[in-house]
C-alpha positions, 0 to 999 in steps of 0.5 A, spaced: 692 097 518 686 100 522 684 105 517 684 100 512 680 095 516 675 101 517 675 103 510 673 096 508 668 095 513 665 102 510 665 099 503 662 092 505 656 096 509 655 101 503 655 095 498 650 091 503 645 097 503 645 098 496 644 091 495 638 091 500 635 097 496 636 094 489 632 088 492 627 092 495 625 095 488 620 091 484 614 087 485 614 081 490 610 074 488 603 076 489 600 083 488 594 086 490 592 093 486 586 097 485 585 103 480 580 108 483 581 113 477 579 111 470 575 112 464 572 107 459 570 110 452 566 105 447 566 107 440 564 104 433 557 106 434 552 108 428 549 113 432 542 110 430 541 104 434 548 103 436 551 108 441 558 111 443 558 113 450 563 114 456 564 111 463 567 113 469 571 106 471 574 103 477 576 096 480 581 092 482 586 086 480 590 081 483 597 079 480 601 073 481 608 073 478 611 067 475 618 069 473 621 076 473 618 077 466 612 074 466 605 074 471 598 072 470 593 077 473 585 077 474 581 083 474 574 086 476 572 093 474 566 097 474 564 103 469 559 108 472 554 110 467 554 118 469 549 123 465 552 125 458 550 127 451 549 122 446 547 121 439 541 116 439 537 114 433 540 120 429 538 125 434 542 128 440 539 126 447 542 131 453 544 128 459 542 121 458 544 116 463 548 110 461 548 103 463 553 101 468 559 096 465 562 091 469 568 087 466 572 081 468 578 079 465 584 074 466 590 077 463 598 075 461 603 080 463 610 080 460 615 085 462 620 086 456 626 088 461 624 084 467 621 087 473 625 085 479 630 091 481 626 096 477 623 102 479 619 103 473 618 096 469 613 097 463 609 091 460 605 089 455 598 085 456 593 081 453 587 077 456 580 075 455 573 075 459 567 078 459 563 085 459 556 086 462 552 092 461 547 093 467 540 096 466 538 102 470 531 105 471 533 111 466 536 106 461 529 103 459 529 108 453 535 104 450 532 097 451 535 096 458 529 095 462 531 093 469 524 089 469 526 085 463 534 086 462 538 085 469 545 084 466 547 083 458 554 079 458 558 079 452 565 075 451 571 080 450 578 081 449 583 086 451 590 088 449 594 094 452 600 096 456 603 100 462 608 102 467 608 100 474 612 105 479 615 102 485 616 106 491 623 103 493 626 102 500 622 107 503 616 103 502 617 097 498 610 094 499 607 100 495 607 103 488 603 106 483 600 103 476 598 107 469 595 102 464 591 102 458 587 097 454 584 096 448 577 092 449 574 088 443 567 086 445 564 081 441 556 081 438 551 078 442 544 077 438 540 076 445 542 083 447 538 090 446 540 094 439 543 099 443 550 096 444 553 090 440 547 086 438 549 085 431 557 087 430 563 087 435 564 094 439 571 097 441 573 101 447 579 104 450 580 104 458 585 108 461 586 107 469 591 110 474 592 105 480 595 103 486 598 097 488 601 093 494 606 087 495 603 082 499 608 077 499 615 077 497 
């Protein structure tokens, strides 16, 4: 009888530990994230007035879970326009500095298999917001003069997806995130011809981030 009771206690203890571990997996209610490593790649230029260029991307986001499958998210990102070789007015320009690119989006995030109790929940997402190009001193040659054009803003949308990687019981508040977005930047007739003045532009953004669950 003693052995049987001991075995039952051990089984109940193991079950409670396993349950606690399962509950520790996945997100909480509110999640704070940052992506220190990423890149944006703008395409669709004609190499004449419109230019294709790349940016180093970083930023942060705040996520609120409506249910185990659905969440809303706000994000702010900045692309740093490092020097690169581009085609402008049908000629190659070496080591050209690009405008910085800011993006602001509100997104809806959907987890097809749910996120609660999952260590690697994948998701799809879509949202709307804006993309702003910030002039710098070296970008004057492209029409982005700091004295006349500070920020030029374009309405934008994004679609994409990714995966979140939760640490589990050893660090239940922490995790990682891999994310891809396809950006649609709408034309703005007030903008310099360098980017999306007469036609919409497309972009790709890839980011690698960390996340912290602030409330379960």
